[in-house]
N, CA and C atoms as a LAMMPS dump frame, in Angstrom:
ITEM: TIMESTEP
0
ITEM: NUMBER OF ATOMS
543
ITEM: BOX BOUNDS ff ff ff
-5.0000000000000000e+02 5.0000000000000000e+02
-5.0000000000000000e+02 5.0000000000000000e+02
-5.0000000000000000e+02 5.0000000000000000e+02
ITEM: ATOMS id mol type element x y z
1 1 1 N 14.53 -8.408 -41.768
2 1 2 C 15.273 -8.979 -40.669
3 1 3 C 14.449 -8.986 -39.382
4 2 1 N 13.713 -7.884 -39.153
5 2 2 C 12.889 -7.789 -37.947
6 2 3 C 11.915 -8.952 -37.863
7 3 1 N 11.284 -9.304 -38.98
8 3 2 C 10.314 -10.401 -38.98
9 3 3 C 10.969 -11.727 -38.591
10 4 1 N 12.195 -11.953 -39.079
11 4 2 C 12.903 -13.189 -38.761
12 4 3 C 13.225 -13.256 -37.26
13 5 1 N 13.644 -12.116 -36.691
14 5 2 C 13.96 -12.082 -35.265
15 5 3 C 12.681 -12.273 -34.445
16 6 1 N 11.587 -11.629 -34.855
17 6 2 C 10.313 -11.79 -34.144
18 6 3 C 9.867 -13.25 -34.18
19 7 1 N 10.047 -13.922 -35.303
20 7 2 C 9.673 -15.336 -35.405
21 7 3 C 10.532 -16.173 -34.457
22 8 1 N 11.802 -15.849 -34.353
23 8 2 C 12.697 -16.571 -33.446
24 8 3 C 12.311 -16.328 -31.982
25 9 1 N 11.92 -15.096 -31.686
26 9 2 C 11.468 -14.759 -30.329
27 9 3 C 10.243 -15.586 -29.971
28 10 1 N 9.287 -15.643 -30.871
29 10 2 C 8.06 -16.409 -30.616
30 10 3 C 8.368 -17.89 -30.442
31 11 1 N 9.264 -18.428 -31.256
32 11 2 C 9.646 -19.841 -31.143
33 11 3 C 10.317 -20.11 -29.797
34 12 1 N 11.182 -19.196 -29.365
35 12 2 C 11.852 -19.35 -28.078
36 12 3 C 10.838 -19.301 -26.932
37 13 1 N 9.86 -18.4 -27.017
38 13 2 C 8.819 -18.307 -25.982
39 13 3 C 8.017 -19.601 -25.904
40 14 1 N 7.657 -20.152 -27.049
41 14 2 C 6.906 -21.41 -27.069
42 14 3 C 7.719 -22.541 -26.452
43 15 1 N 9.009 -22.603 -26.791
44 15 2 C 9.879 -23.641 -26.237
45 15 3 C 9.97 -23.493 -24.714
46 16 1 N 10.108 -22.246 -24.246
47 16 2 C 10.159 -21.99 -22.8
48 16 3 C 8.861 -22.402 -22.119
49 17 1 N 7.738 -22.045 -22.719
50 17 2 C 6.444 -22.4 -22.134
51 17 3 C 6.318 -23.911 -21.989
52 18 1 N 6.764 -24.644 -22.99
53 18 2 C 6.714 -26.107 -22.91
54 18 3 C 7.562 -26.638 -21.77
55 19 1 N 8.782 -26.141 -21.647
56 19 2 C 9.685 -26.58 -20.568
57 19 3 C 9.139 -26.177 -19.199
58 20 1 N 8.578 -24.97 -19.118
59 20 2 C 8.02 -24.5 -17.848
60 20 3 C 6.846 -25.379 -17.433
61 21 1 N 6.006 -25.784 -18.395
62 21 2 C 4.899 -26.688 -18.065
63 21 3 C 5.422 -28.003 -17.507
64 22 1 N 6.496 -28.537 -18.097
65 22 2 C 7.103 -29.769 -17.589
66 22 3 C 7.589 -29.58 -16.156
67 23 1 N 8.272 -28.458 -15.922
68 23 2 C 8.811 -28.171 -14.588
69 23 3 C 7.678 -28.008 -13.579
70 24 1 N 6.624 -27.287 -13.962
71 24 2 C 5.506 -27.045 -13.047
72 24 3 C 4.812 -28.334 -12.643
73 25 1 N 4.826 -29.317 -13.511
74 25 2 C 4.168 -30.583 -13.208
75 25 3 C 5.07 -31.556 -12.457
76 26 1 N 6.316 -31.204 -12.259
77 26 2 C 7.252 -32.018 -11.494
78 26 3 C 6.84 -31.955 -10.024
79 27 1 N 6.775 -33.089 -9.311
80 27 2 C 6.371 -33.089 -7.901
81 27 3 C 7.213 -32.156 -7.026
82 28 1 N 8.5 -32.034 -7.324
83 28 2 C 9.338 -31.125 -6.533
84 28 3 C 8.896 -29.668 -6.718
85 29 1 N 8.561 -29.299 -7.942
86 29 2 C 8.116 -27.929 -8.195
87 29 3 C 6.761 -27.678 -7.544
88 30 1 N 5.897 -28.672 -7.576
89 30 2 C 4.6 -28.522 -6.909
90 30 3 C 4.792 -28.269 -5.417
91 31 1 N 5.768 -28.946 -4.826
92 31 2 C 6.079 -28.735 -3.413
93 31 3 C 6.642 -27.325 -3.184
94 32 1 N 7.525 -26.879 -4.081
95 32 2 C 8.077 -25.522 -3.99
96 32 3 C 6.949 -24.492 -4.048
97 33 1 N 6.02 -24.665 -4.985
98 33 2 C 4.904 -23.715 -5.133
99 33 3 C 4.015 -23.712 -3.89
100 34 1 N 3.808 -24.877 -3.301
101 34 2 C 2.986 -24.989 -2.092
102 34 3 C 3.654 -24.249 -0.926
103 35 1 N 4.961 -24.475 -0.749
104 35 2 C 5.704 -23.795 0.327
105 35 3 C 5.741 -22.289 0.072
106 36 1 N 5.939 -21.887 -1.181
107 36 2 C 5.983 -20.468 -1.53
108 36 3 C 4.645 -19.795 -1.22
109 37 1 N 3.552 -20.488 -1.53
110 37 2 C 2.227 -19.939 -1.234
111 37 3 C 2.066 -19.713 0.281
112 38 1 N 2.506 -20.7 1.076
113 38 2 C 2.446 -20.558 2.535
114 38 3 C 3.307 -19.403 3.029
115 39 1 N 4.503 -19.27 2.459
116 39 2 C 5.399 -18.165 2.804
117 39 3 C 4.725 -16.829 2.533
118 40 1 N 4.143 -16.676 1.342
119 40 2 C 3.469 -15.42 0.996
120 40 3 C 2.277 -15.152 1.9
121 41 1 N 1.56 -16.188 2.295
122 41 2 C 0.417 -16.008 3.208
123 41 3 C 0.885 -15.476 4.555
124 42 1 N 1.991 -16.033 5.066
125 42 2 C 2.525 -15.547 6.347
126 42 3 C 3.015 -14.11 6.211
127 43 1 N 3.667 -13.78 5.093
128 43 2 C 4.137 -12.412 4.873
129 43 3 C 2.962 -11.442 4.808
130 44 1 N 1.872 -11.846 4.142
131 44 2 C 0.668 -11.016 4.078
132 44 3 C 0.084 -10.793 5.469
133 45 1 N 0.1 -11.848 6.276
134 45 2 C -0.477 -11.794 7.609
135 45 3 C 0.157 -10.711 8.478
136 46 1 N 1.465 -10.534 8.339
137 46 2 C 2.147 -9.529 9.17
138 46 3 C 2.493 -8.262 8.4
139 47 1 N 1.996 -8.153 7.168
140 47 2 C 2.205 -6.929 6.404
141 47 3 C 3.578 -6.809 5.779
142 48 1 N 4.268 -7.904 5.603
143 48 2 C 5.581 -7.875 4.959
144 48 3 C 5.435 -7.967 3.444
145 49 1 N 6.446 -7.478 2.739
146 49 2 C 6.48 -7.587 1.288
147 49 3 C 6.632 -9.05 0.921
148 50 1 N 5.91 -9.486 -0.12
149 50 2 C 5.97 -10.88 -0.549
150 50 3 C 7.319 -11.21 -1.187
151 51 1 N 7.839 -12.375 -0.874
152 51 2 C 9.049 -12.879 -1.496
153 51 3 C 8.656 -13.511 -2.827
154 52 1 N 9.339 -13.139 -3.891
155 52 2 C 9.008 -13.685 -5.209
156 52 3 C 9.791 -14.962 -5.473
157 53 1 N 9.265 -15.76 -6.379
158 53 2 C 9.987 -16.971 -6.779
159 53 3 C 11.324 -16.624 -7.421
160 54 1 N 11.388 -15.539 -8.158
161 54 2 C 12.665 -15.164 -8.786
162 54 3 C 13.721 -14.851 -7.733
163 55 1 N 13.302 -14.307 -6.577
164 55 2 C 14.255 -14.082 -5.483
165 55 3 C 14.732 -15.414 -4.906
166 56 1 N 13.791 -16.338 -4.723
167 56 2 C 14.132 -17.64 -4.153
168 56 3 C 15.09 -18.399 -5.078
169 57 1 N 14.82 -18.346 -6.373
170 57 2 C 15.673 -19.03 -7.344
171 57 3 C 16.915 -18.215 -7.708
172 58 1 N 17.046 -17.037 -7.089
173 58 2 C 18.182 -16.14 -7.349
174 58 3 C 18.319 -15.843 -8.844
175 59 1 N 17.188 -15.487 -9.437
176 59 2 C 17.153 -15.199 -10.873
177 59 3 C 17.055 -13.711 -11.157
178 60 1 N 17.355 -12.889 -10.162
179 60 2 C 17.217 -11.445 -10.325
180 60 3 C 18.398 -10.797 -11.025
181 61 1 N 19.489 -11.521 -11.205
182 61 2 C 20.627 -10.96 -11.914
183 61 3 C 21.335 -12.073 -12.67
184 62 1 N 22.179 -11.694 -13.597
185 62 2 C 22.859 -12.678 -14.434
186 62 3 C 23.871 -13.5 -13.652
187 63 1 N 24.411 -12.995 -12.563
188 63 2 C 25.407 -13.725 -11.797
189 63 3 C 24.769 -14.705 -10.821
190 64 1 N 23.452 -14.752 -10.785
191 64 2 C 22.794 -15.645 -9.843
192 64 3 C 22.666 -15.042 -8.457
193 65 1 N 23.099 -13.811 -8.294
194 65 2 C 22.972 -13.121 -7.014
195 65 3 C 21.677 -12.333 -7.019
196 66 1 N 20.939 -12.38 -5.922
197 66 2 C 19.713 -11.575 -5.902
198 66 3 C 20.057 -10.098 -5.97
199 67 1 N 19.281 -9.364 -6.739
200 67 2 C 19.514 -7.925 -6.807
201 67 3 C 18.996 -7.298 -5.52
202 68 1 N 19.532 -6.148 -5.143
203 68 2 C 19.041 -5.522 -3.915
204 68 3 C 17.555 -5.197 -4.055
205 69 1 N 16.846 -5.333 -2.942
206 69 2 C 15.416 -5.022 -2.96
207 69 3 C 15.247 -3.534 -3.264
208 70 1 N 14.268 -3.196 -4.082
209 70 2 C 14.108 -1.795 -4.439
210 70 3 C 13.717 -0.955 -3.229
211 71 1 N 14.258 0.236 -3.171
212 71 2 C 13.89 1.16 -2.118
213 71 3 C 12.531 1.733 -2.477
214 72 1 N 11.519 1.321 -1.752
215 72 2 C 10.166 1.709 -2.084
216 72 3 C 9.826 3.113 -1.602
217 73 1 N 10.525 3.558 -0.595
218 73 2 C 10.261 4.874 -0.032
219 73 3 C 11.579 5.638 0.048
220 74 1 N 11.57 6.855 -0.476
221 74 2 C 12.777 7.691 -0.361
222 74 3 C 13.013 8.007 1.116
223 75 1 N 14.253 8.122 1.546
224 75 2 C 14.529 8.366 2.962
225 75 3 C 14.029 9.723 3.46
226 76 1 N 13.712 10.641 2.544
227 76 2 C 13.22 11.961 2.951
228 76 3 C 11.763 12.192 2.538
229 77 1 N 11.114 11.158 2.065
230 77 2 C 9.767 11.315 1.502
231 77 3 C 8.748 11.861 2.5
232 78 1 N 8.877 11.485 3.779
233 78 2 C 7.911 11.929 4.784
234 78 3 C 8.569 12.77 5.874
235 79 1 N 9.792 13.21 5.601
236 79 2 C 10.521 14.031 6.559
237 79 3 C 9.742 15.301 6.839
238 80 1 N 9.633 15.649 8.079
239 80 2 C 8.962 16.844 8.599
240 80 3 C 7.435 16.785 8.503
241 81 1 N 6.875 15.672 8.07
242 81 2 C 5.417 15.526 8.082
243 81 3 C 4.989 14.921 9.406
244 82 1 N 3.773 15.269 9.849
245 82 2 C 3.279 14.588 11.039
246 82 3 C 2.863 13.177 10.61
247 83 1 N 2.833 12.228 11.541
248 83 2 C 2.581 10.831 11.187
249 83 3 C 1.28 10.584 10.419
250 84 1 N 0.231 11.334 10.723
251 84 2 C -1.044 11.129 10.031
252 84 3 C -0.931 11.524 8.563
253 85 1 N -0.311 12.667 8.293
254 85 2 C -0.119 13.092 6.896
255 85 3 C 0.784 12.112 6.157
256 86 1 N 1.831 11.651 6.837
257 86 2 C 2.738 10.68 6.22
258 86 3 C 1.994 9.38 5.91
259 87 1 N 1.144 8.94 6.834
260 87 2 C 0.372 7.711 6.615
261 87 3 C -0.571 7.864 5.428
262 88 1 N -1.204 9.03 5.297
263 88 2 C -2.092 9.263 4.148
264 88 3 C -1.317 9.139 2.842
265 89 1 N -0.165 9.795 2.792
266 89 2 C 0.644 9.742 1.561
267 89 3 C 1.136 8.32 1.279
268 90 1 N 1.58 7.629 2.329
269 90 2 C 2.103 6.277 2.163
270 90 3 C 1.005 5.323 1.68
271 91 1 N -0.171 5.395 2.294
272 91 2 C -1.271 4.523 1.878
273 91 3 C -1.724 4.85 0.452
274 92 1 N -1.756 6.128 0.127
275 92 2 C -2.138 6.513 -1.239
276 92 3 C -1.133 5.938 -2.246
277 93 1 N 0.146 5.981 -1.883
278 93 2 C 1.194 5.447 -2.741
279 93 3 C 1.03 3.93 -2.919
280 94 1 N 0.695 3.219 -1.839
281 94 2 C 0.535 1.771 -1.898
282 94 3 C -0.768 1.374 -2.597
283 95 1 N -1.823 2.164 -2.38
284 95 2 C -3.082 1.911 -3.077
285 95 3 C -4.011 0.904 -2.428
286 96 1 N -3.696 0.464 -1.218
287 96 2 C -4.564 -0.497 -0.521
288 96 3 C -4.259 -0.457 0.972
289 97 1 N -5.136 -1.084 1.743
290 97 2 C -4.955 -1.122 3.19
291 97 3 C -3.692 -1.902 3.538
292 98 1 N -3.088 -1.522 4.664
293 98 2 C -1.864 -2.181 5.122
294 98 3 C -1.95 -2.465 6.613
295 99 1 N -1.142 -3.397 7.061
296 99 2 C -0.999 -3.687 8.48
297 99 3 C -0.373 -2.462 9.153
298 100 1 N -0.792 -2.19 10.365
299 100 2 C -0.278 -1.031 11.103
300 100 3 C 1.249 -1.016 11.138
301 101 1 N 1.857 -2.172 11.39
302 101 2 C 3.324 -2.231 11.465
303 101 3 C 3.975 -1.861 10.145
304 102 1 N 3.349 -2.228 9.032
305 102 2 C 3.913 -1.872 7.731
306 102 3 C 3.789 -0.366 7.485
307 103 1 N 2.7 0.226 7.93
308 103 2 C 2.54 1.685 7.809
309 103 3 C 3.64 2.382 8.616
310 104 1 N 3.837 1.928 9.848
311 104 2 C 4.86 2.523 10.714
312 104 3 C 6.24 2.379 10.076
313 105 1 N 6.57 1.152 9.625
314 105 2 C 7.874 0.936 8.991
315 105 3 C 8.039 1.818 7.758
316 106 1 N 6.984 1.914 6.958
317 106 2 C 7.058 2.682 5.718
318 106 3 C 7.281 4.159 5.938
319 107 1 N 6.54 4.735 6.891
320 107 2 C 6.7 6.178 7.088
321 107 3 C 7.983 6.497 7.841
322 108 1 N 8.415 5.581 8.709
323 108 2 C 9.718 5.788 9.361
324 108 3 C 10.839 5.697 8.337
325 109 1 N 10.718 4.761 7.396
326 109 2 C 11.729 4.641 6.331
327 109 3 C 11.787 5.916 5.508
328 110 1 N 10.669 6.642 5.466
329 110 2 C 10.611 7.896 4.731
330 110 3 C 10.968 9.113 5.558
331 111 1 N 11.505 8.897 6.773
332 111 2 C 12 10.007 7.582
333 111 3 C 11.007 10.599 8.556
334 112 1 N 9.832 10.016 8.69
335 112 2 C 8.835 10.545 9.627
336 112 3 C 9.141 10.064 11.041
337 113 1 N 8.989 10.951 11.99
338 113 2 C 9.198 10.61 13.393
339 113 3 C 7.837 10.331 14.034
340 114 1 N 7.74 9.224 14.761
341 114 2 C 6.502 8.866 15.456
342 114 3 C 6.82 8.814 16.947
343 115 1 N 6.459 9.861 17.687
344 115 2 C 6.788 9.891 19.114
345 115 3 C 6.173 8.738 19.904
346 116 1 N 4.912 8.383 19.591
347 116 2 C 4.241 7.293 20.302
348 116 3 C 3.43 6.482 19.298
349 117 1 N 3.838 5.24 19.095
350 117 2 C 3.111 4.397 18.145
351 117 3 C 1.695 4.114 18.628
352 118 1 N 1.51 4.001 19.94
353 118 2 C 0.167 3.718 20.468
354 118 3 C -0.77 4.902 20.221
355 119 1 N -0.28 6.135 20.444
356 119 2 C -1.101 7.321 20.157
357 119 3 C -1.387 7.422 18.665
358 120 1 N -0.399 7.08 17.856
359 120 2 C -0.572 7.108 16.402
360 120 3 C -1.655 6.11 15.981
361 121 1 N -1.626 4.901 16.547
362 121 2 C -2.649 3.889 16.241
363 121 3 C -4.038 4.401 16.629
364 122 1 N -4.125 5.015 17.8
365 122 2 C -5.41 5.56 18.265
366 122 3 C -5.903 6.648 17.312
367 123 1 N -5.005 7.517 16.875
368 123 2 C -5.372 8.593 15.959
369 123 3 C -5.89 8.04 14.638
370 124 1 N -5.223 7.023 14.105
371 124 2 C -5.706 6.408 12.858
372 124 3 C -7.119 5.87 13.045
373 125 1 N -7.352 5.199 14.166
374 125 2 C -8.671 4.62 14.427
375 125 3 C -9.754 5.658 14.626
376 126 1 N -9.389 6.816 15.144
377 126 2 C -10.382 7.868 15.405
378 126 3 C -10.603 8.798 14.217
379 127 1 N -9.705 8.769 13.252
380 127 2 C -9.829 9.652 12.076
381 127 3 C -10.731 8.989 11.038
382 128 1 N -12.002 8.861 11.387
383 128 2 C -12.929 8.046 10.593
384 128 3 C -13.347 8.682 9.268
385 129 1 N -13.018 9.941 9.049
386 129 2 C -13.339 10.558 7.759
387 129 3 C -12.126 10.587 6.834
388 130 1 N -11.027 10.008 7.309
389 130 2 C -9.813 9.917 6.504
390 130 3 C -9.397 8.459 6.329
391 131 1 N -9.439 7.701 7.435
392 131 2 C -8.97 6.317 7.419
393 131 3 C -10.12 5.345 7.638
394 132 1 N -9.967 4.154 7.091
395 132 2 C -10.898 3.064 7.34
396 132 3 C -10.144 2.008 8.13
397 133 1 N -10.655 1.68 9.305
398 133 2 C -10.041 0.627 10.115
399 133 3 C -10.666 -0.685 9.661
400 134 1 N -9.879 -1.503 8.979
401 134 2 C -10.381 -2.732 8.385
402 134 3 C -10.578 -3.794 9.461
403 135 1 N -9.617 -3.936 10.345
404 135 2 C -9.701 -4.815 11.506
405 135 3 C -8.766 -4.229 12.558
406 136 1 N -8.432 -4.991 13.567
407 136 2 C -7.604 -4.45 14.645
408 136 3 C -6.239 -3.949 14.194
409 137 1 N -5.732 -4.47 13.073
410 137 2 C -4.364 -4.126 12.677
411 137 3 C -4.222 -3.534 11.283
412 138 1 N -5.283 -3.459 10.517
413 138 2 C -5.182 -2.988 9.131
414 138 3 C -5.962 -1.695 8.932
415 139 1 N -5.307 -0.76 8.239
416 139 2 C -5.907 0.541 7.968
417 139 3 C -5.738 0.88 6.501
418 140 1 N -6.765 1.518 5.933
419 140 2 C -6.697 2.003 4.567
420 140 3 C -7.229 3.42 4.536
421 141 1 N -7.105 4.063 3.409
422 141 2 C -7.712 5.382 3.256
423 141 3 C -9.193 5.205 2.967
424 142 1 N -10.008 6.025 3.565
425 142 2 C -11.449 5.943 3.325
426 142 3 C -11.753 6.125 1.843
427 143 1 N -10.917 6.885 1.137
428 143 2 C -11.102 7.09 -0.302
429 143 3 C -11.069 5.78 -1.09
430 144 1 N -10.443 4.731 -0.538
431 144 2 C -10.375 3.449 -1.224
432 144 3 C -11.738 2.737 -1.226
433 145 1 N -12.633 3.164 -0.352
434 145 2 C -13.894 2.445 -0.13
435 145 3 C -15.067 3.411 -0.31
436 146 1 N -15.431 3.659 -1.568
437 146 2 C -16.434 4.666 -1.905
438 146 3 C -17.75 4.466 -1.156
439 147 1 N -18.251 3.242 -1.122
440 147 2 C -19.529 2.988 -0.45
441 147 3 C -19.466 3.33 1.035
442 148 1 N -18.376 2.935 1.674
443 148 2 C -18.208 3.226 3.099
444 148 3 C -18.08 4.734 3.327
445 149 1 N -17.355 5.406 2.455
446 149 2 C -17.188 6.856 2.572
447 149 3 C -18.541 7.554 2.425
448 150 1 N -19.306 7.144 1.418
449 150 2 C -20.63 7.731 1.216
450 150 3 C -21.512 7.525 2.443
451 151 1 N -21.449 6.328 3.02
452 151 2 C -22.265 6 4.194
453 151 3 C -21.89 6.898 5.375
454 152 1 N -20.608 7.073 5.604
455 152 2 C -20.162 7.892 6.747
456 152 3 C -20.557 9.352 6.582
457 153 1 N -20.372 9.886 5.369
458 153 2 C -20.716 11.293 5.158
459 153 3 C -22.226 11.503 5.145
460 154 1 N -22.974 10.49 4.731
461 154 2 C -24.433 10.576 4.737
462 154 3 C -24.935 10.696 6.17
463 155 1 N -24.339 9.92 7.085
464 155 2 C -24.739 9.987 8.495
465 155 3 C -24.509 11.384 9.056
466 156 1 N -23.409 11.997 8.686
467 156 2 C -23.1 13.348 9.163
468 156 3 C -24.143 14.328 8.639
469 157 1 N -24.454 14.228 7.361
470 157 2 C -25.449 15.135 6.758
471 157 3 C -26.816 14.953 7.409
472 158 1 N -27.182 13.684 7.684
473 158 2 C -28.487 13.406 8.295
474 158 3 C -28.583 13.993 9.696
475 159 1 N -27.479 13.988 10.414
476 159 2 C -27.481 14.548 11.769
477 159 3 C -27.445 16.069 11.74
478 160 1 N -27.205 16.625 10.567
479 160 2 C -27.138 18.077 10.455
480 160 3 C -25.804 18.644 10.877
481 161 1 N -24.849 17.782 11.075
482 161 2 C -23.512 18.252 11.447
483 161 3 C -22.864 18.91 10.238
484 162 1 N -22.026 19.87 10.517
485 162 2 C -21.365 20.598 9.446
486 162 3 C -20.045 19.938 9.108
487 163 1 N -19.746 19.925 7.827
488 163 2 C -18.446 19.399 7.414
489 163 3 C -17.391 20.457 7.674
490 164 1 N -16.154 20.065 7.622
491 164 2 C -15.037 20.979 7.868
492 164 3 C -15.076 22.165 6.897
493 165 1 N -15.376 21.9 5.62
494 165 2 C -15.381 22.984 4.64
495 165 3 C -16.53 23.962 4.894
496 166 1 N -17.695 23.442 5.318
497 166 2 C -18.813 24.332 5.617
498 166 3 C -18.483 25.233 6.803
499 167 1 N -17.859 24.663 7.82
500 167 2 C -17.485 25.433 9.002
501 167 3 C -16.474 26.517 8.645
502 168 1 N -15.471 26.171 7.829
503 168 2 C -14.454 27.168 7.48
504 168 3 C -15.044 28.265 6.595
505 169 1 N -16.018 27.925 5.741
506 169 2 C -16.677 28.946 4.92
507 169 3 C -17.419 29.941 5.804
508 170 1 N -18.116 29.429 6.833
509 170 2 C -18.845 30.308 7.738
510 170 3 C -17.885 31.217 8.501
511 171 1 N -16.768 30.667 8.942
512 171 2 C -15.791 31.478 9.665
513 171 3 C -15.244 32.585 8.775
514 172 1 N -14.953 32.245 7.524
515 172 2 C -14.436 33.242 6.585
516 172 3 C -15.474 34.328 6.346
517 173 1 N -16.727 33.947 6.164
518 173 2 C -17.791 34.938 5.957
519 173 3 C -17.934 35.838 7.178
520 174 1 N -17.834 35.256 8.381
521 174 2 C -17.945 36.036 9.614
522 174 3 C -16.815 37.038 9.733
523 175 1 N -15.612 36.633 9.367
524 175 2 C -14.477 37.544 9.421
525 175 3 C -14.653 38.682 8.423
526 176 1 N -15.182 38.362 7.251
527 176 2 C -15.407 39.403 6.23
528 176 3 C -16.454 40.405 6.69
529 177 1 N -17.516 39.915 7.337
530 177 2 C -18.577 40.807 7.84
531 177 3 C -18.047 41.739 8.921
532 178 1 N -17.16 41.24 9.821
533 178 2 C -16.61 42.078 10.877
534 178 3 C -15.68 43.141 10.289
535 179 1 N -14.966 42.825 9.215
536 179 2 C -14.07 43.798 8.603
537 179 3 C -14.858 44.936 7.982
538 180 1 N -16.085 44.648 7.487
539 180 2 C -16.895 45.667 6.848
540 180 3 C -17.446 46.663 7.838
541 181 1 N -17.558 46.259 9.123
542 181 2 C -18.145 47.13 10.153
543 181 3 C -17.244 48.221 10.52
């Protein structure tokens, strides 16, 4: 019986593919796809989530009503975190650079309080060993860009500057030596 159902599934998929090809070649559908592409480009430009064709066609549920947009961030996910830590977690969760406004919206949706967005923006831009400033409005985690991360840490090593871990190791050793005295 399973084989018969699988054969029917494959036949239905082929029939759908044929109909979809017809629809895609219809001038009205070509216009819809062109407008949808422009819509997604504008959404990308300001860091908004892309609207899907299934949302536009209201195909997200059997009743033809769009289903509620998924809650991407729990309301308590970044509660009690400082904005920089919340931004690190949010960007890691997203996996790519985002527009500053989307970062702010995302961490606020997760319960993080940002006393000053301008100070927060400045902090992101100055935290060059954690964040990568892609342009005036987009930030990613430096971990996303291995070559850039290697370049930045190489410059520090060449200057002879100590990394945070080296400094803390020295402090710990100094405290241990004073305790022995």
